[in-house]
Steps between C-alpha positions, in 0.01 A plus 500: 500500500417563871151351486629167368768478767234571762284226346783247514563589862129480594464163325835365626592421136208253469159474337249659737232252392671160503833571670714380208848653486536422127544833323205701633400810304300813576135456405262797487158428647240646263347746459774680693794659318784332690660833584476434874631208704150420629379439144745221409590155624797274454387192304674200343455404135266210586263728691515776239425264209195362681383843618518633144330193350802403292502162671214284630433545870645225715284497817764305694757776440264755658469319832790728587240773547435357848791717610479799268136585582628619839747745347481858625574627146174603327628411150579144617155473660340618175680242285431220750131594503480513121665160459277345767201642310620326185535178700169538686369170360741320734381477860836590654526822292145610585564432869830687497347796318222507758759533777677797340468844652570818306400859564229637270739683264714189452190285445372742236842486329497118516160480334576749222612244242271215600253563223570859415477737791202330665480546876214332685353694793220411740204723587717694747788555255729233651719322244404136447755233416465140389450278803332769715181438694203731454153537651183580302348833602155427355287204389585393146270301271727247327366466148486148361579340835162543664608643833562832671838566660419669830660816633785411737600187306878454505670419171850361550792478257358727232641519149534823305355539151806629315327724247223647718567691824134469601490117501642238733429128519428292807314195627163525670299183572767298316439697179760725343340833414595847381439773760503875446761667722255773602306235697790375712728624774841358580515306826 
C-alpha cells in the first residue's frame, strides 16, 4: 500500500491533471506497469473517463492543463501531452503543447500511444513534436504544387502523421504538404 500513500501525498489528495479533489484514483500511464510511483498519476473520474474514451472529450475541461504541463512528474507530463495531442485541432491546445518541455525519454514515452509506438525524429535523431519548427536540409520538389521548397526554408508549427514516423505535415508557400523527416532538422 506504500506506493498509493506516496501518490496521495505527492498529489495532495487531488487530481494531478485538473486539480479536482473529488475522489481521485491511481491511474497507470501506459505502457508502464504501475509498479513504481513515477509510472502512475492521481486522476479524478472525469479525467479518467475522457482519457480512456469512455466519455466524449470536453475541450473546456482540459484547459486545466495550463497548470499541469509544468509538473515535474514525468507521468503527469506524459498524460498532459497525450491529451493535448488529442485536442490539437484547437489552437490553445496546439500552442500549449508547443510550449511543453520534456526530456527525450519522457517525450518518447508520451508519444508511444499516439498512433502505436510511432516516434518522429529529424535527420539528426532529435524527437519532433507537434508544433515544433523545422528547417529543410535540402531542396525539395513539391509534386502537384509546381514549386521547389528551398534548403533552409523554415516550416513552423508542424503536425505529426500519426501512423508514419517518417512523415510530418507543414505549410510552405501557403500550401500544406507532407515532408519526409529525413529532410528536416529541428530548429
